[in-house]
C-alpha positions as CSV (number, residue, x, y, z in Angstrom):
1,M,27.7,-13.3,187.1
2,N,28.5,-9.9,188.6
3,Q,31.9,-10.0,187.0
4,L,30.5,-10.6,183.6
5,L,28.2,-7.7,183.9
6,N,30.9,-5.4,184.9
7,A,33.0,-6.4,182.1
8,L,30.2,-5.6,179.6
9,S,29.7,-2.4,181.1
10,I,33.3,-1.5,180.7
11,I,33.2,-2.5,177.1
12,T,30.2,-0.4,176.3
13,L,31.7,2.7,178.0
14,V,34.9,2.2,175.8
15,F,32.9,2.0,172.8
16,V,30.8,5.1,173.5
17,S,33.8,7.1,174.5
18,T,35.4,6.1,171.2
19,L,32.4,7.3,169.4
20,L,32.3,10.6,171.2
21,A,36.0,11.1,170.5
22,E,35.4,11.2,166.7
23,E,35.0,14.7,165.0
24,P,31.4,15.0,163.3
25,S,31.4,16.1,159.5
26,E,28.5,18.1,160.2
27,K,27.4,20.7,162.9
28,V,24.1,21.6,163.7
29,Y,23.4,24.9,165.5
30,A,20.1,25.2,167.2
31,L,18.8,28.7,167.2
32,P,15.3,29.7,168.5
33,G,12.9,28.8,165.8
34,I,15.7,28.3,163.1
35,R,17.5,25.0,162.1
36,Q,20.6,25.6,160.1
37,T,22.9,23.0,158.7
38,L,26.4,24.0,157.5
39,E,28.5,21.8,155.6
40,Q,32.1,21.8,156.3
41,P,34.2,22.8,153.2
42,K,36.2,19.8,151.8
43,H,38.9,22.1,150.2
44,Q,40.2,25.3,151.4
45,D,39.9,27.0,147.9
46,E,36.4,26.4,147.5
47,S,34.0,29.0,148.5
48,I,30.1,29.1,149.2
49,S,28.2,31.2,146.8
50,T,25.4,33.0,148.3
51,N,24.1,34.7,145.2
52,D,20.7,33.9,143.6
53,P,21.1,31.5,140.7
54,I,18.5,33.5,138.7
55,E,20.4,36.8,139.2
56,E,23.6,34.9,138.0
57,D,21.8,33.8,134.9
58,S,20.7,37.4,134.2
59,Q,24.2,38.8,134.6
60,T,26.3,38.9,131.4
61,T,30.0,39.6,131.1
62,D,31.4,42.2,128.7
63,E,32.7,39.5,126.2
64,E,29.2,37.9,126.0
65,L,27.7,41.4,125.4
66,T,30.0,42.4,122.8
67,F,29.5,39.0,121.0
68,E,25.7,39.6,121.2
69,E,25.9,43.1,119.8
70,E,28.0,42.0,116.9
71,A,25.6,39.2,116.1
72,F,22.6,41.6,116.0
73,D,24.6,44.1,113.9
74,E,24.8,41.5,111.0
75,P,22.1,42.1,108.3
76,A,19.1,40.0,108.7
77,I,18.1,37.8,105.9
78,V,14.6,38.7,104.5
79,L,12.7,36.3,102.5
80,D,10.9,38.2,99.8
81,D,8.4,36.4,97.7
82,S,8.1,39.3,95.2
83,I,9.5,39.1,91.7
84,S,11.9,41.3,89.8
85,D,10.6,44.0,87.5
86,E,12.0,42.1,84.5
87,A,10.3,39.0,85.5
88,A,7.0,40.8,86.1
89,E,7.3,42.5,82.8
90,E,7.8,39.2,81.0
91,L,4.9,37.6,82.9
92,D,2.6,40.5,81.9
93,T,3.7,40.1,78.3
94,S,2.9,36.4,78.0
95,N,-0.4,36.9,79.7
96,K,-1.1,39.7,77.0
97,N,0.1,37.3,74.3
98,K,-2.1,34.7,75.7
99,D,-5.2,37.0,75.7
100,V,-4.6,38.0,72.1
101,S,-4.2,34.5,71.0
102,T,-7.4,33.2,72.5
103,S,-9.6,36.3,72.1
104,D,-11.4,37.1,68.9
105,P,-10.5,40.6,67.9
106,Q,-14.0,41.3,66.7
107,D,-15.2,40.8,70.1
108,E,-13.0,43.7,71.5
109,I,-15.0,47.0,71.6
110,I,-14.5,50.3,73.0
111,N,-16.5,53.2,74.7
112,G,-19.3,50.7,75.5
113,L,-20.9,51.8,72.2
114,G,-20.2,48.8,70.2
115,Y,-17.4,50.6,68.3
116,Y,-14.5,48.5,67.4
117,D,-10.9,49.1,68.5
118,T,-8.0,50.2,66.1
119,Y,-7.6,46.7,64.9
120,F,-10.0,47.9,62.1
121,P,-8.0,49.8,59.4
122,D,-9.2,53.4,58.7
123,Y,-11.0,52.4,55.6
124,H,-13.2,49.8,57.3
125,H,-16.5,50.7,58.8
126,W,-19.1,48.8,60.7
127,I,-22.8,48.6,60.9
128,S,-24.4,50.4,63.8
129,S,-28.0,49.5,63.1
130,I,-30.4,48.0,60.5
131,S,-34.0,48.9,60.0
132,V,-36.7,46.3,60.6
133,I,-37.7,45.9,56.9
134,Q,-33.9,46.1,56.0
135,D,-34.4,49.1,53.5
136,E,-31.9,51.1,55.5
137,L,-28.8,50.9,57.5
138,L,-26.7,53.2,59.8
139,L,-22.9,53.1,60.0
140,E,-20.7,53.8,62.8
141,D,-20.1,57.5,61.7
142,D,-23.9,58.1,61.9
143,S,-24.1,58.2,58.0
144,R,-27.5,56.6,56.7
145,W,-27.7,54.6,53.5
146,V,-30.7,53.3,51.5
147,V,-30.4,49.8,50.2
148,N,-31.2,48.6,46.7
149,P,-34.6,46.6,46.9
150,S,-32.9,43.7,45.1
151,D,-30.3,43.5,47.7
152,R,-32.2,43.7,50.9
153,Y,-32.6,40.1,51.6
154,K,-28.7,39.8,52.1
155,L,-29.0,41.9,55.2
156,S,-30.6,39.1,57.2
157,N,-27.2,37.6,57.7
158,W,-25.3,40.8,58.4
159,L,-24.4,41.6,62.0
160,S,-24.5,45.0,63.5
161,N,-21.4,46.1,65.5
162,K,-19.5,43.0,64.3
163,D,-18.9,42.5,60.7
164,P,-16.3,44.8,58.9
165,I,-17.7,46.7,56.1
166,E,-16.0,48.4,53.2
167,I,-17.3,51.1,50.9
168,A,-16.7,51.0,47.1
169,Q,-18.1,52.4,44.0
170,N,-21.0,50.6,42.2
171,D,-19.7,49.1,39.0
172,S,-23.2,48.1,37.8
173,Y,-24.3,50.1,35.0
174,F,-27.9,49.4,35.8
175,S,-28.1,50.5,39.2
176,R,-25.3,53.0,39.9
177,S,-27.1,56.0,39.0
178,Q,-29.6,55.7,41.9
179,Y,-27.3,53.7,44.2
180,P,-23.6,54.8,43.2
181,Y,-21.9,53.1,46.1
182,R,-21.6,49.5,47.5
183,L,-21.1,48.1,51.0
184,I,-19.1,45.0,51.1
185,N,-19.2,42.7,54.2
186,R,-15.8,41.1,54.5
187,A,-17.0,38.8,57.1
188,L,-19.2,37.0,54.5
189,S,-16.9,36.5,51.7
190,G,-17.5,39.7,50.1
191,S,-21.3,39.8,50.3
192,Y,-22.4,43.2,49.3
193,V,-25.3,45.6,48.8
194,N,-25.7,48.5,46.5
195,V,-26.6,51.7,48.4
196,G,-27.3,55.5,48.0
197,M,-26.5,58.0,50.8
198,M,-29.6,59.5,52.6
199,H,-27.4,61.7,54.8
200,G,-23.6,62.1,55.7
201,P,-21.9,61.3,58.9
202,L,-22.5,63.2,62.1
203,R,-20.5,66.6,62.0
204,Y,-17.4,66.4,64.0
205,G,-18.4,63.0,65.3
206,Q,-16.2,60.5,67.2
207,N,-15.8,58.5,63.9
208,T,-16.1,61.3,61.3
209,N,-13.2,62.4,59.2
210,V,-12.7,65.9,58.0
211,I,-10.2,67.6,55.9
212,S,-7.8,69.5,58.2
213,D,-5.6,70.8,55.4
214,I,-5.2,70.4,51.5
215,D,-2.3,71.0,49.2
216,Y,-3.9,71.6,45.7
217,F,-0.7,72.0,43.7
218,N,0.6,68.6,44.9
219,G,-2.7,66.7,45.3
220,I,-2.2,66.0,49.0
221,V,-5.1,66.2,51.5
222,Y,-4.6,65.8,55.3
223,L,-7.5,64.4,57.3
224,S,-8.4,64.8,61.0
225,N,-7.4,61.2,61.9
226,D,-3.6,62.2,61.2
227,T,-3.4,60.5,57.9
228,S,-2.4,62.1,54.5
229,W,-3.5,61.0,51.1
230,N,-2.1,61.4,47.7
231,L,-5.1,62.2,45.2
232,S,-5.4,61.1,41.5
233,P,-4.4,64.1,39.4
234,A,-7.1,62.9,36.9
235,Y,-9.7,64.0,39.3
236,K,-8.1,67.6,40.1
237,D,-11.4,69.3,38.9
238,Y,-13.2,67.4,41.6
239,Y,-10.8,68.0,44.6
240,Y,-10.0,71.7,43.6
241,K,-13.6,72.3,45.0
242,W,-12.8,70.7,48.4
243,Q,-12.5,72.9,51.4
244,V,-11.0,72.5,54.9
245,N,-13.5,71.0,57.2
246,D,-15.4,69.1,54.3
247,T,-16.5,65.7,55.7
248,I,-14.6,62.6,54.0
249,I,-15.5,59.1,54.0
250,I,-12.8,56.5,53.3
251,G,-13.5,53.8,50.9
252,V,-11.6,51.2,48.8
253,N,-11.3,51.4,44.9
254,N,-12.8,48.4,43.2
255,A,-12.0,49.5,39.7
256,W,-10.2,47.1,37.3
257,W,-6.4,47.4,37.9
258,P,-6.5,50.4,40.0
259,S,-3.4,52.6,40.4
260,Y,-5.1,54.0,43.6
261,E,-6.0,51.7,46.2
262,F,-8.6,53.9,48.0
263,I,-11.2,56.5,47.4
264,L,-12.2,59.5,49.3
265,I,-15.9,60.4,49.4
266,N,-16.5,64.1,49.8
267,I,-20.0,64.4,51.4
268,E,-20.4,68.1,50.5
269,E,-19.8,67.4,46.7
270,Y,-21.2,63.7,47.0
271,K,-18.3,62.7,44.6
272,H,-15.1,60.5,45.2
273,V,-11.6,60.8,44.1
274,P,-9.1,57.9,44.1
275,A,-6.2,58.2,46.4
276,N,-3.3,56.5,48.0
277,K,-2.5,56.7,51.7
278,F,1.0,57.8,52.6
279,L,2.6,55.4,55.2
280,I,4.0,58.6,57.0
281,R,2.2,61.8,57.3
282,Q,3.5,64.3,54.6
């Protein structure tokens, strides 16, 4: 029995000595209060880096820096949702055309006074107000007219500041002496009333026309609204009395087969002269 124990002891010693003879792959150095573990390098060409990984990420090589600078030098692509000037002008024009096509021109007024815009030709007028008993009416130039009693009932359908009105001579033999002119409502299929003037337009008013110059020899008169008119030579005895700054009302000639389309009523003389308008100021 003792021999068996001795044999086991010898085997144990041999095994322990064999283990101690092997070189450890890891060395542990115990320092006061510190435990450090150093791993043996597997290859001689590998080195241990002691730099902070955060610092390594922040460091950039010259090649990388150059690449980044070149990248930032490239022009940036800017998304612009604005449209070009041509497209904006085309859109504005289409909107204007849409407004014109859907709006009533008679509803377009200016100056907040109920005065129509220039869609009215210069020989058209409009009513500013009608008296309660419909015996008088006031036009846009502040001229006041008395209405023939037999025509007053017609004014119940006339609209102030809306209906286009033309002034013409009264061709009725029985009433033209007292009511020498006629107001024709073009919005009501030519409904008309015979009238006489109580007083003329406001002197130098916004809608008043005056003579700015006159050529007696050639029969041409120039008005303050930058229009020029050729006067009928048959009425030269009338317009020879006209003077600069005389007030003129433009009307239409309703005579049979007129060679002159319009009439010019001189308020100072209270007489009219047939005339044609020049398309281009003379």
